[in-house]
N, C-alpha and C positions, 0 to 999 in steps of 0.2 A: 779185229779192227771195228767191225760193226757193233760188237758187244760193248766196246769201249765208248763208242759214240753214243750208244743208247744210255749208258750209265752217266756220261757227261751231260746229256740232255736232261735226264731226270734230276741231276744235281743242280743244274741251272734253274730248272722250274722250282725246285724246292727252295733255292736261295732267293728267288724272286717272290716267294710267298704264294705262288700259284699251285693249287692242288694237282698232283699227278693223276689222281683218280677223281672223276666227276662225283660230286656229292649227290646223294639221293634227295629229291625234292622234299620228301617228308621230314628229313633231318634239317633242311634249310628253312622250312616254311616260316617259322616264327622270327627269323632274323632277316628276312628279305625286306629291303627298303623300297618303297614306291619310287618310281622315277619322277623326275621333275615334270610339272604340268606342261603339256605342249602349249605353244603360243596360240592365243585366240586372234582371229583375223577379221578385220572389217570386210564387208562384201557388198558390192553393188551389182547383183546379177541382172542380166537382161530379162525384162519382164516377158518378152515374147517367147523365150526359150527356157524358161524356168518353171518348175512345178513344185508346189508345196504338197507333200504327202502326209496326211493326218491319219494316225493309226491308233486304233484300240482304246480310245478314251471311253470306256464302257462304264455305265452307271453302276454295275455290280462290282467292279474292281477299282475304279478310281475314286476311292472314298478315304476319309480320314482313318477309318478302322482298317481297311485292307491295304491301301497304298497312299499314305500321307504325302510321300514325295511326288506322286502323280498329281495330287491336288495342288501342290505348290507350282506345278507347271501350267495350270489352267490359264491364269491371268496372262503370262507372257505369250502363250500360244494363241490366246484369243486376240490379242493385239496384233500379233504377226499375221494371223488369218485375216483380220479386218484390213490391214495394210495391203496384203496380197490381193484381196478381192477388189479393193479400191483402185489398184493399178492394173487390173486385168490379168493377174498371174493365174495360170492354170492351177486349180485345186483338185486333188484326187484323194479319195477316202479309202481306207482299208479297215475292215473289221475282222475280228477273230472268229473262227468257226466256219460254217458253210452257208450262212444265210446273209446275203448282202443287203441288209436293211438297217435303218437308223433307230429302230424302236428301243434298243438298249444303249444307244450312244448318248453321251452328255449333251443335253439340248443346247447349251451355250456354245458348243463347238461342232454341232451337227452340220451335215451337208445341206446345201441349198439346191434348189431345182437346177438340174442340168449338170451338176458336179458328179463325175463317175465314182462308183463304189465297187471295190473288189473285196472278196472274202477269202482269207487264207489263214494259216497258222503263223509261224514266225516269219518266214520268207514270203513277202506279199507278191513276189514275182512267180512263185511256184504254183503252177496249176491255174493261173489267172491270166487276164488280158492286160495286165499292168504295163508290160513292155510295149505292147501294140498301142495302147492308149497314149503313152508318152511319145512314141515314135510318130504316130499319126498327127500329133500336135507340134512336132518339130522340137521336142524338149531335149535339151542338152545338159541341164543342171537340175538336180533335185534337192529339196530341203526336207528331210524326213524328221517328223516329230511324233512323239507318242510314247507308249509304254508296251512292253517292258524294254528297258534299254538293252539288256542282254538277250532279248528275244526279237521282237519286230524291228526295233531300231538297228541292232547289230546286223541281222541277216538281210534286211531289205537294203540298208546302206551298202553292205558288201555286194549284194546282188546287183545293185545299180552300178557300182564301180566296175565290177567285172563285165558289165554290159556297156562300158565306156561312157557312162554318165559321170559328170562331175558332181560331187556331193558336198553340200554345205550343211554341217551338223551343228545346230545350236544346242549347246550343252544344257541350257535352261529350258529346253523344250523336250527333253527325254527324261525318263524316270525309271528307276528300278526299286527293288525292295530295300536297297541299301546304297549308300554313297559309293561303296566299293564296287558294286556291280555297274555303276555308271562310270567309275574311273577306269576299269579295265576295258570297257567298250570304247571310251574316248582314246585311250592309249592304243588299243589294237587297230582302230580305224585309221590312225595317222602313222602307224608303224608297220602294219601287216604287209606282207608281200602282195604286190598288185593293188594296194590300197593307198599307200603314202602319196603317190603322185596324183591321186584323184580326190582325196578327202581333205577338207579344211574344217578346222574347229572354229566355231564362232559363238555368238549369243544372239538372241532374238533382237536386242536393241542395237546390234552391230550390223544388221542387215538393212540396207536401204534399197527400196524398189524405185 
């Protein structure tokens, strides 16, 4: 009887067009269709409990030759940064490597006096005081901008969500080496386990302080 049920189940799956055996990703790769773009949302975060985290806009990597997509984010991030400062939003900086200085940071986006700086690789929470800095200021929402999308942005946004911060992710404020690397990050951050209820996709001009 059990064997008959198994055969019937397989027949039903075959009739419905569903493969009985899961396909190997390598065989499916070229035929996979990207999912629809998640909805972008307007946001009016509380200026007292929100922090803008500016990451890795380094002079050596954010160039037309190395990362032209990073260069395209400079103008919108610069405006967002100015708006945030004008309204008294907390601004925190993160640089790659082990030396928390601004000597290699793009001058038009560099930190001002009193704005904290942390240094780490992809996850800016790892081995730094970033969580303490945010908690000491009563921060509940973070806005991560920077490069690379599938590095600092992905892992810092994930780290923030897992630490119970709400995350506003402006897609025109992050950059990767390709549009695909940005797309997978946007999708993952609003669909991943433990992330979907914390992360909202937006654009810099959809955020009002």
